[in-house]
Backbone as CSV, one residue per row, in Angstrom:
resi,resn,N_x,N_y,N_z,CA_x,CA_y,CA_z,C_x,C_y,C_z
1,MET,8.808,16.389,-96.481,7.830,15.331,-96.166,6.954,15.792,-95.002
2,THR,5.664,15.599,-95.103,4.763,16.010,-94.036,4.864,15.064,-92.862
3,ALA,4.351,15.539,-91.681,4.394,14.716,-90.471,3.616,13.426,-90.677
4,SER,2.478,13.503,-91.403,1.661,12.301,-91.613,2.396,11.269,-92.451
5,ARG,3.292,11.710,-93.347,4.060,10.775,-94.139,5.279,10.253,-93.398
6,ARG,5.850,11.090,-92.505,7.039,10.642,-91.754,6.705,9.486,-90.817
7,GLN,5.501,9.522,-90.215,5.147,8.502,-89.235,5.113,7.103,-89.840
8,PRO,4.435,6.881,-90.981,4.486,5.541,-91.598,5.899,5.134,-91.984
9,ALA,6.706,6.101,-92.432,8.087,5.777,-92.800,8.865,5.304,-91.589
10,ARG,8.654,5.955,-90.429,9.350,5.557,-89.208,8.932,4.149,-88.797
11,ARG,7.622,3.854,-88.902,7.149,2.513,-88.547,7.763,1.462,-89.470
12,THR,7.925,1.818,-90.755,8.532,0.878,-91.695,9.965,0.560,-91.301
13,VAL,10.724,1.572,-90.856,12.105,1.354,-90.424,12.145,0.432,-89.212
14,VAL,11.261,0.676,-88.250,11.244,-0.152,-87.038,10.881,-1.590,-87.379
15,ARG,9.890,-1.776,-88.259,9.520,-3.145,-88.652,10.690,-3.841,-89.336
16,GLY,11.421,-3.083,-90.152,12.587,-3.665,-90.809,13.647,-4.093,-89.819
17,LEU,13.864,-3.288,-88.784,14.849,-3.654,-87.763,14.404,-4.906,-87.018
18,ARG,13.116,-5.005,-86.727,12.618,-6.192,-86.028,12.822,-7.447,-86.866
19,ARG,12.553,-7.337,-88.164,12.752,-8.502,-89.032,14.219,-8.865,-89.139
20,ALA,15.079,-7.843,-89.132,16.510,-8.086,-89.315,17.195,-8.570,-88.044
21,ALA,16.542,-8.411,-86.901,17.193,-8.738,-85.633,17.479,-10.232,-85.557
22,GLY,18.738,-10.589,-85.610,19.143,-11.978,-85.494,19.418,-12.335,-84.050
23,PRO,20.093,-13.476,-83.796,20.364,-13.904,-82.429,21.295,-12.963,-81.682
24,TRP,22.052,-12.115,-82.404,22.989,-11.198,-81.757,22.364,-9.848,-81.463
25,ALA,21.216,-9.548,-82.057,20.647,-8.204,-81.990,19.480,-8.153,-81.023
26,GLY,18.930,-6.958,-80.858,17.774,-6.780,-80.011,18.135,-6.679,-78.543
27,SER,17.105,-6.579,-77.718,17.259,-6.519,-76.264,17.001,-7.894,-75.668
28,VAL,17.679,-8.206,-74.585,17.445,-9.472,-73.894,16.103,-9.380,-73.176
29,VAL,15.208,-10.314,-73.452,13.874,-10.301,-72.849,13.605,-11.549,-72.014
30,ALA,14.451,-12.569,-72.133,14.300,-13.808,-71.372,15.565,-14.633,-71.586
31,VAL,15.628,-15.768,-70.905,16.757,-16.691,-71.047,16.200,-18.070,-71.373
32,ARG,16.761,-18.683,-72.392,16.396,-20.069,-72.706,17.315,-20.968,-71.896
33,THR,16.766,-21.658,-70.915,17.590,-22.402,-69.977,16.954,-23.741,-69.629
34,PRO,17.780,-24.759,-69.376,17.232,-26.049,-68.943,16.963,-26.085,-67.443
35,ARG,17.394,-25.052,-66.739,17.287,-25.052,-65.273,16.003,-24.364,-64.809
36,PRO,15.441,-24.808,-63.672,14.216,-24.197,-63.144,14.543,-22.927,-62.356
37,GLN,14.871,-21.860,-63.072,15.257,-20.625,-62.410,14.754,-19.424,-63.196
38,VAL,14.597,-18.318,-62.481,14.217,-17.053,-63.097,15.325,-16.049,-62.814
39,ALA,15.476,-15.076,-63.707,16.449,-14.004,-63.507,15.739,-12.854,-62.804
40,LEU,16.148,-12.580,-61.579,15.510,-11.555,-60.756,16.289,-10.250,-60.887
41,THR,15.601,-9.165,-61.217,16.277,-7.886,-61.434,15.576,-6.778,-60.654
42,PHE,16.382,-5.799,-60.230,15.864,-4.654,-59.479,16.405,-3.363,-60.068
43,ASP,15.525,-2.363,-60.168,15.884,-1.056,-60.714,15.800,0.039,-59.646
44,ASP,16.463,1.149,-59.942,16.285,2.446,-59.268,17.004,2.596,-57.939
45,GLY,17.755,1.605,-57.498,18.466,1.742,-56.240,19.876,2.265,-56.452
46,PRO,20.651,2.240,-55.362,20.275,1.757,-54.029,19.470,2.797,-53.237
47,GLU,18.609,2.279,-52.349,17.764,3.141,-51.522,17.623,2.547,-50.127
48,PRO,17.990,3.304,-49.085,17.800,2.814,-47.716,16.323,2.511,-47.453
49,GLY,16.072,1.428,-46.766,14.700,1.012,-46.503,14.123,0.131,-47.587
50,GLY,14.797,0.069,-48.718,14.367,-0.807,-49.800,15.441,-1.817,-50.123
51,THR,16.593,-1.328,-50.566,17.685,-2.222,-50.954,18.120,-3.112,-49.805
52,ASP,18.286,-2.530,-48.623,18.774,-3.324,-47.487,17.796,-4.434,-47.116
53,ARG,16.501,-4.146,-47.158,15.511,-5.181,-46.829,15.455,-6.265,-47.904
54,ILE,15.628,-5.859,-49.135,15.655,-6.844,-50.214,16.890,-7.728,-50.095
55,LEU,18.023,-7.141,-49.739,19.225,-7.949,-49.537,18.994,-9.023,-48.482
56,THR,18.291,-8.671,-47.411,17.986,-9.648,-46.364,17.075,-10.754,-46.896
57,ALA,16.040,-10.359,-47.655,15.111,-11.355,-48.208,15.831,-12.318,-49.149
58,LEU,16.753,-11.804,-49.942,17.518,-12.663,-50.848,18.438,-13.596,-50.070
59,ALA,19.130,-13.051,-49.076,20.072,-13.859,-48.295,19.359,-14.967,-47.537
60,ASP,18.140,-14.701,-47.089,17.409,-15.696,-46.297,17.142,-16.981,-47.076
61,VAL,17.057,-16.893,-48.407,16.765,-18.091,-49.201,17.899,-18.422,-50.169
62,GLY,19.020,-17.729,-50.041,20.164,-18.020,-50.898,19.960,-17.625,-52.345
63,ALA,19.150,-16.593,-52.579,18.884,-16.134,-53.944,19.863,-15.029,-54.329
64,SER,20.019,-14.826,-55.630,20.840,-13.728,-56.125,20.038,-12.938,-57.141
65,ALA,20.535,-11.747,-57.484,19.793,-10.876,-58.389,20.753,-9.957,-59.124
66,THR,20.215,-9.295,-60.128,20.945,-8.253,-60.846,20.328,-6.915,-60.476
67,PHE,21.164,-5.976,-60.020,20.710,-4.654,-59.598,21.092,-3.635,-60.668
68,PHE,20.081,-3.051,-61.321,20.284,-1.988,-62.295,20.250,-0.657,-61.542
69,VAL,21.413,-0.075,-61.311,21.527,1.051,-60.394,21.558,2.383,-61.133
70,LEU,21.185,3.436,-60.398,21.327,4.812,-60.845,22.559,5.406,-60.193
71,LEU,23.403,6.075,-60.967,24.611,6.656,-60.393,24.291,7.790,-59.435
72,THR,23.182,8.493,-59.632,22.780,9.512,-58.668,22.623,8.909,-57.280
73,ARG,22.148,7.678,-57.225,21.909,7.022,-55.935,23.138,6.282,-55.426
74,VAL,23.932,5.748,-56.333,25.185,5.110,-55.917,26.057,6.125,-55.184
75,ARG,26.090,7.354,-55.691,26.909,8.387,-55.054,26.337,8.797,-53.703
76,ARG,25.000,8.855,-53.600,24.380,9.274,-52.341,24.437,8.187,-51.275
77,HIS,24.335,6.928,-51.716,24.247,5.814,-50.767,25.368,4.812,-51.055
78,SER,26.579,5.299,-51.041,27.718,4.471,-51.460,27.925,3.272,-50.545
79,ALA,27.699,3.427,-49.236,27.889,2.305,-48.319,26.879,1.197,-48.607
80,LEU,25.646,1.572,-48.909,24.617,0.583,-49.228,24.933,-0.102,-50.557
81,PHE,25.414,0.661,-51.525,25.846,0.061,-52.784,26.948,-0.959,-52.546
82,ASP,27.888,-0.625,-51.675,28.973,-1.555,-51.367,28.437,-2.845,-50.750
83,GLU,27.328,-2.755,-50.000,26.722,-3.962,-49.429,26.173,-4.875,-50.527
84,VAL,25.580,-4.271,-51.551,25.067,-5.069,-52.673,26.216,-5.811,-53.347
85,VAL,27.310,-5.089,-53.584,28.479,-5.704,-54.227,29.067,-6.787,-53.340
86,ALA,29.209,-6.498,-52.046,29.812,-7.459,-51.121,28.977,-8.732,-51.013
87,ALA,27.661,-8.621,-51.201,26.790,-9.800,-51.114,26.883,-10.667,-52.363
88,GLY,27.618,-10.205,-53.373,27.843,-11.025,-54.563,26.811,-10.870,-55.658
89,HIS,25.978,-9.861,-55.567,24.963,-9.664,-56.596,25.572,-8.980,-57.820
90,GLU,24.917,-9.179,-58.959,25.408,-8.604,-60.203,24.988,-7.141,-60.300
91,ILE,25.912,-6.306,-60.759,25.653,-4.874,-60.909,25.520,-4.541,-62.390
92,ALA,24.473,-3.798,-62.726,24.236,-3.352,-64.094,23.815,-1.883,-64.053
93,LEU,23.766,-1.260,-65.206,23.509,0.181,-65.288,22.057,0.471,-65.651
94,HIS,21.465,1.391,-64.898,20.141,1.931,-65.230,20.271,3.364,-65.744
95,GLY,21.377,4.030,-65.390,21.616,5.361,-65.918,22.412,6.234,-64.977
96,LEU,22.985,7.307,-65.511,23.552,8.338,-64.644,22.447,8.925,-63.779
97,ASP,21.253,9.044,-64.343,20.045,9.482,-63.656,18.888,8.737,-64.315
98,HIS,17.650,9.170,-64.067,16.506,8.404,-64.553,15.851,9.010,-65.799
99,ARG,16.543,9.855,-66.504,15.970,10.398,-67.735,15.925,9.320,-68.822
100,ALA,14.865,9.344,-69.621,14.749,8.410,-70.736,15.675,8.851,-71.862
101,LEU,16.486,7.931,-72.371,17.465,8.283,-73.405,16.849,8.925,-74.649
102,PRO,15.666,8.490,-75.118,15.129,9.119,-76.328,14.878,10.612,-76.183
103,GLU,14.797,11.115,-74.945,14.567,12.537,-74.738,15.859,13.356,-74.801
104,LEU,17.010,12.700,-74.820,18.285,13.403,-74.782,18.843,13.587,-76.186
105,PRO,19.607,14.662,-76.403,20.327,14.780,-77.672,21.275,13.592,-77.836
106,PRO,21.502,13.136,-79.059,22.326,11.950,-79.268,23.689,12.010,-78.584
107,ALA,24.379,13.142,-78.669,25.707,13.238,-78.067,25.633,13.111,-76.548
108,GLU,24.583,13.682,-75.943,24.436,13.602,-74.486,24.105,12.175,-74.048
109,ALA,23.232,11.510,-74.797,22.904,10.118,-74.476,24.143,9.245,-74.581
110,ARG,24.920,9.443,-75.619,26.144,8.654,-75.820,27.119,8.869,-74.667
111,ALA,27.314,10.116,-74.270,28.244,10.414,-73.185,27.755,9.841,-71.860
112,ALA,26.440,9.910,-71.606,25.889,9.402,-70.350,26.080,7.899,-70.224
113,LEU,25.859,7.174,-71.298,26.027,5.723,-71.268,27.473,5.346,-70.968
114,ARG,28.406,5.991,-71.643,29.810,5.640,-71.471,30.336,6.070,-70.109
115,ALA,29.889,7.235,-69.648,30.325,7.699,-68.330,29.753,6.819,-67.225
116,GLY,28.490,6.408,-67.365,27.876,5.557,-66.354,28.552,4.213,-66.254
117,ARG,28.821,3.611,-67.390,29.498,2.317,-67.374,30.892,2.449,-66.766
118,ALA,31.640,3.475,-67.164,33.004,3.647,-66.655,33.011,3.864,-65.149
119,GLU,32.073,4.645,-64.646,32.039,4.919,-63.208,31.719,3.660,-62.407
120,LEU,30.766,2.877,-62.905,30.430,1.636,-62.201,31.597,0.656,-62.221
121,GLU,32.255,0.540,-63.359,33.380,-0.394,-63.442,34.536,0.058,-62.561
122,ASP,34.753,1.358,-62.444,35.796,1.854,-61.548,35.474,1.521,-60.101
123,ARG,34.189,1.591,-59.739,33.788,1.337,-58.352,33.835,-0.144,-57.997
124,THR,33.463,-1.002,-58.943,33.335,-2.428,-58.628,34.530,-3.259,-59.079
125,GLY,35.283,-2.760,-60.045,36.381,-3.547,-60.598,35.914,-4.690,-61.473
126,ALA,34.645,-4.667,-61.871,34.081,-5.732,-62.720,33.426,-5.111,-63.942
127,ALA,33.373,-5.872,-65.020,32.754,-5.384,-66.243,31.246,-5.226,-66.052
128,VAL,30.707,-4.176,-66.620,29.263,-3.942,-66.618,28.737,-4.352,-67.988
129,ARG,27.919,-5.401,-68.017,27.451,-5.975,-69.284,26.083,-5.466,-69.703
130,TRP,25.226,-5.135,-68.724,23.809,-4.930,-69.018,23.385,-3.493,-68.754
131,TYR,22.414,-3.060,-69.528,21.804,-1.739,-69.353,20.294,-1.884,-69.471
132,ARG,19.568,-1.288,-68.540,18.108,-1.269,-68.652,17.650,0.165,-68.876
133,PRO,16.988,0.439,-69.995,16.538,1.799,-70.257,15.444,2.222,-69.284
134,PRO,15.571,3.401,-68.669,14.497,3.887,-67.791,13.152,3.873,-68.504
135,TYR,12.144,3.369,-67.807,10.777,3.221,-68.314,10.683,2.217,-69.465
136,GLY,11.773,1.508,-69.757,11.771,0.606,-70.899,11.731,1.327,-72.225
137,ARG,12.025,2.619,-72.214,11.916,3.433,-73.432,13.235,3.419,-74.197
138,GLN,13.164,3.004,-75.438,14.329,3.037,-76.303,13.885,3.097,-77.759
139,THR,14.744,3.644,-78.569,14.525,3.727,-80.009,15.654,2.962,-80.690
140,PRO,15.550,2.715,-81.980,16.692,2.093,-82.666,17.985,2.869,-82.457
141,ARG,17.897,4.210,-82.413,19.107,5.009,-82.218,19.704,4.779,-80.839
142,THR,18.867,4.821,-79.780,19.432,4.652,-78.438,19.888,3.216,-78.222
143,TRP,19.180,2.247,-78.839,19.655,0.851,-78.752,21.070,0.754,-79.313
144,TRP,21.305,1.405,-80.437,22.620,1.358,-81.058,23.676,2.026,-80.182
145,GLU,23.308,3.126,-79.511,24.268,3.793,-78.628,24.635,2.910,-77.434
146,VAL,23.673,2.165,-76.915,23.976,1.220,-75.824,24.969,0.165,-76.310
147,ALA,24.714,-0.368,-77.498,25.624,-1.371,-78.053,27.017,-0.781,-78.282
148,ARG,27.081,0.449,-78.780,28.377,1.097,-79.012,29.116,1.345,-77.699
149,ALA,28.366,1.509,-76.607,28.983,1.704,-75.294,29.429,0.388,-74.660
150,GLY,29.223,-0.736,-75.372,29.693,-2.029,-74.890,28.742,-2.762,-73.976
151,MET,27.453,-2.403,-74.025,26.468,-3.054,-73.162,25.316,-3.603,-73.995
152,VAL,24.492,-4.417,-73.357,23.319,-5.011,-74.002,22.075,-4.547,-73.247
153,PRO,21.077,-3.998,-73.939,19.836,-3.616,-73.260,19.085,-4.853,-72.754
154,VAL,18.494,-4.717,-71.577,17.734,-5.804,-70.961,16.343,-5.279,-70.614
155,LEU,15.321,-5.968,-71.090,13.945,-5.633,-70.736,13.425,-6.700,-69.769
156,TRP,12.171,-7.052,-69.817,11.644,-7.958,-68.786,10.347,-8.608,-69.240
157,GLY,9.910,-9.582,-68.417,8.631,-10.238,-68.608,7.735,-9.952,-67.407
158,PRO,7.662,-10.878,-66.427,6.842,-10.627,-65.237,7.375,-9.442,-64.435
159,THR,6.501,-8.802,-63.693,6.890,-7.669,-62.862,6.097,-7.686,-61.561
160,THR,6.681,-7.102,-60.531,6.022,-7.090,-59.217,5.094,-5.890,-59.024
161,TRP,5.001,-5.011,-60.016,4.122,-3.830,-59.926,4.421,-2.998,-58.685
162,ASP,5.679,-2.983,-58.270,6.006,-2.309,-57.013,6.208,-0.804,-57.159
163,TRP,5.932,-0.252,-58.328,5.936,1.201,-58.488,4.506,1.754,-58.507
164,LYS,3.514,0.844,-58.443,2.113,1.240,-58.470,1.526,1.261,-57.062
165,ASP,0.545,2.104,-56.872,-0.139,2.192,-55.586,-1.312,1.207,-55.590
166,VAL,-0.980,-0.074,-55.417,-1.979,-1.137,-55.402,-1.701,-2.036,-54.196
167,PRO,-2.672,-2.836,-53.760,-2.424,-3.759,-52.643,-1.378,-4.805,-53.004
168,ASP,-0.664,-5.295,-51.992,0.346,-6.320,-52.228,-0.248,-7.572,-52.879
169,ALA,-1.513,-7.866,-52.579,-2.140,-9.044,-53.183,-2.136,-8.935,-54.703
170,GLU,-2.374,-7.735,-55.220,-2.336,-7.545,-56.673,-0.913,-7.680,-57.196
171,ARG,0.051,-7.202,-56.441,1.450,-7.326,-56.864,1.867,-8.793,-56.939
172,LEU,1.432,-9.578,-55.977,1.797,-10.992,-55.965,1.182,-11.734,-57.152
173,VAL,-0.052,-11.393,-57.493,-0.688,-11.999,-58.671,0.080,-11.594,-59.923
174,LYS,0.424,-10.319,-60.018,1.120,-9.824,-61.206,2.480,-10.500,-61.369
175,ALA,3.166,-10.739,-60.253,4.496,-11.359,-60.313,4.451,-12.786,-60.825
176,GLN,3.264,-13.400,-60.830,3.130,-14.768,-61.318,2.721,-14.834,-62.787
177,GLU,2.264,-13.704,-63.329,1.784,-13.704,-64.707,2.935,-13.912,-65.679
178,GLY,2.862,-14.978,-66.430,3.880,-15.245,-67.442,5.198,-15.758,-66.909
179,VAL,5.275,-16.087,-65.635,6.549,-16.571,-65.102,6.812,-17.993,-65.602
180,HIS,8.056,-18.262,-65.946,8.465,-19.562,-66.462,9.974,-19.658,-66.306
181,PRO,10.557,-20.837,-66.402,12.010,-20.932,-66.338,12.660,-20.024,-67.383
182,GLY,13.559,-19.169,-66.927,14.228,-18.241,-67.826,13.580,-16.879,-67.922
183,ALA,12.455,-16.669,-67.254,11.812,-15.355,-67.282,12.700,-14.325,-66.577
184,ILE,12.682,-13.104,-67.080,13.356,-11.987,-66.418,12.290,-11.213,-65.661
185,VAL,12.418,-11.183,-64.337,11.417,-10.568,-63.459,11.877,-9.163,-63.077
186,LEU,10.997,-8.194,-63.239,11.300,-6.802,-62.904,10.769,-6.445,-61.526
187,GLY,11.673,-5.964,-60.662,11.307,-5.378,-59.384,12.076,-4.082,-59.202
188,HIS,11.783,-3.383,-58.111,12.471,-2.129,-57.802,12.903,-2.142,-56.343
189,ASP,14.176,-1.812,-56.101,14.622,-1.667,-54.723,14.557,-0.214,-54.275
190,GLY,14.122,0.669,-55.172,13.943,2.073,-54.841,12.891,2.681,-55.746
191,PHE,12.704,3.989,-55.610,11.739,4.721,-56.425,12.395,6.030,-56.803
192,ALA,12.714,6.189,-58.087,13.434,7.377,-58.542,12.590,8.626,-58.328
193,GLY,13.266,9.715,-57.911,12.576,10.964,-57.636,13.241,12.142,-58.308
194,PRO,12.848,13.358,-57.925,13.401,14.559,-58.562,14.922,14.647,-58.501
195,ASP,15.544,14.140,-57.428,17.001,14.170,-57.350,17.645,13.289,-58.422
196,ASP,16.847,12.375,-58.986,17.320,11.497,-60.062,16.765,11.944,-61.411
197,LEU,16.158,13.147,-61.425,15.532,13.716,-62.625,14.368,12.867,-63.117
198,ALA,13.645,12.277,-62.156,12.391,11.561,-62.431,11.278,12.296,-61.693
199,PHE,10.150,12.466,-62.345,9.050,13.225,-61.757,7.765,12.425,-61.920
200,ASP,7.714,11.318,-61.192,6.624,10.353,-61.336,5.700,10.331,-60.133
201,GLY,5.707,11.392,-59.340,4.834,11.457,-58.184,5.436,10.773,-56.971
202,PRO,4.667,10.710,-55.878,5.181,10.113,-54.639,5.324,8.600,-54.774
203,PRO,6.276,8.019,-54.043,6.443,6.559,-54.104,5.298,5.843,-53.410
204,PRO,5.000,4.628,-53.836,3.965,3.842,-53.144,4.468,3.423,-51.768
205,LEU,3.538,3.202,-50.863,3.891,2.749,-49.524,3.881,1.227,-49.513
206,LEU,5.059,0.634,-49.314,5.145,-0.819,-49.238,6.453,-1.210,-48.582
207,ASP,6.478,-2.423,-48.043,7.699,-3.029,-47.510,8.290,-3.867,-48.642
208,ARG,9.320,-3.333,-49.293,9.877,-4.012,-50.461,10.504,-5.354,-50.085
209,GLY,11.107,-5.426,-48.921,11.699,-6.685,-48.496,10.653,-7.758,-48.282
210,ARG,9.567,-7.387,-47.643,8.485,-8.350,-47.388,7.871,-8.809,-48.707
211,LEU,7.660,-7.878,-49.623,7.096,-8.248,-50.916,7.999,-9.236,-51.641
212,VAL,9.301,-8.958,-51.682,10.229,-9.851,-52.378,10.255,-11.218,-51.709
213,ALA,10.217,-11.252,-50.383,10.210,-12.534,-49.682,8.993,-13.363,-50.083
214,ARG,7.843,-12.719,-50.214,6.629,-13.454,-50.585,6.674,-13.901,-52.045
215,VAL,7.229,-13.058,-52.913,7.371,-13.460,-54.317,8.302,-14.665,-54.428
216,LEU,9.418,-14.614,-53.706,10.354,-15.739,-53.737,9.719,-17.017,-53.197
217,GLU,8.894,-16.868,-52.183,8.198,-18.041,-51.633,7.261,-18.645,-52.673
218,GLN,6.559,-17.806,-53.417,5.667,-18.315,-54.462,6.451,-19.004,-55.571
219,TYR,7.567,-18.398,-55.974,8.389,-19.032,-57.008,8.930,-20.371,-56.523
220,SER,9.367,-20.419,-55.276,9.889,-21.667,-54.725,8.819,-22.763,-54.737
221,SER,7.568,-22.381,-54.469,6.489,-23.374,-54.472,6.257,-23.948,-55.869
222,ARG,6.723,-23.240,-56.888,6.624,-23.720,-58.264,7.929,-24.353,-58.727
223,GLY,8.860,-24.525,-57.792,10.130,-25.158,-58.117,11.119,-24.237,-58.795
224,LEU,10.903,-22.918,-58.718,11.762,-21.953,-59.377,12.676,-21.257,-58.375
225,ARG,13.931,-21.102,-58.759,14.935,-20.426,-57.932,15.302,-19.105,-58.593
226,ALA,15.514,-18.062,-57.792,15.860,-16.744,-58.318,17.373,-16.580,-58.359
227,VAL,17.877,-16.169,-59.530,19.308,-15.966,-59.730,19.510,-14.673,-60.506
228,SER,20.761,-14.229,-60.590,21.077,-13.057,-61.398,20.998,-13.403,-62.876
229,LEU,20.929,-12.379,-63.700,20.886,-12.609,-65.146,22.155,-13.307,-65.624
230,GLY,23.300,-12.876,-65.118,24.553,-13.511,-65.515,24.593,-14.979,-65.161
231,THR,24.078,-15.332,-63.987,24.036,-16.738,-63.577,23.107,-17.536,-64.476
232,ALA,21.948,-16.964,-64.792,20.999,-17.662,-65.659,21.600,-17.921,-67.034
233,LEU,22.439,-17.000,-67.496,23.035,-17.149,-68.826,24.282,-18.027,-68.833
234,ALA,24.753,-18.419,-67.651,25.960,-19.244,-67.596,25.766,-20.559,-68.326
235,ASP,24.560,-21.132,-68.254,24.277,-22.348,-69.011,22.965,-22.211,-69.781
236,GLY,22.664,-20.972,-70.150,21.488,-20.708,-70.965,21.851,-19.765,-72.096
237,THR,20.889,-19.448,-72.924,21.123,-18.525,-74.031,20.102,-17.392,-73.971
238,ALA,20.533,-16.215,-74.388,19.664,-15.047,-74.333,18.595,-15.111,-75.425
239,VAL,17.381,-14.792,-75.029,16.298,-14.592,-75.987,16.225,-13.092,-76.249
240,ARG,16.406,-12.700,-77.509,16.450,-11.285,-77.837,15.330,-10.903,-78.794
241,GLU,14.807,-9.714,-78.577,13.786,-9.171,-79.465,14.073,-7.699,-79.678
242,ALA,13.727,-7.204,-80.860,13.859,-5.768,-81.155,12.581,-5.083,-80.691
243,ARG,12.608,-4.560,-79.488,11.456,-3.870,-78.913,11.801,-2.389,-78.763
244,PHE,10.965,-1.524,-79.314,11.226,-0.096,-79.264,9.973,0.647,-78.801
245,ARG,10.188,1.644,-77.953,9.100,2.486,-77.468,9.685,3.826,-77.059
246,ARG,9.214,4.883,-77.663,9.720,6.212,-77.323,9.214,6.660,-75.970
């Protein structure tokens, strides 16, 4: 089969998976909840100067969050990771490192998912339920490997744009776009670099704690409280969609 014929066939398979995705399938993209709350999530940590300031911003208003961590950083900043756990926040997996799973051979992706989950559970003594694919990149194959590893992929809706080199005013506007009760908000408590096998250029200059404090203040003005994904799902139901992007 030629490359031009393979591409339509691949799209047909993906469309079929999307149609077949029932309430148990797909990635979690939001929470259907009766409560005025959003699920606040952070990727790429722990990172000194980011995670610690965000922890303070959360504690100041009694908010909680889900931290999707990289094991490369958990090992480097173990004391800071322990602070996240001690503060009662939910821990989830972002990866052994920041490589996108679709770029890895299937056996390597499978091993990385299982090793990452096992290492986090050994460190925290708690089950790891959620996985966020780096860059949001996943295929039907990698989605299935996450499920086989005992986790559920989690994507997002609103985002703070804190990986972009833009003014904070733009980030605050972006964090309000599409926000609603049950929205999953994407933020970052760190910025993955070459030590995490990410090569996305220099990190933006910003005070992550200050940004999160201002986002939380805006949400509070709309009557919304920030909680972890697990807390939001305690009396809500997951909204799932089959979203794939290589």
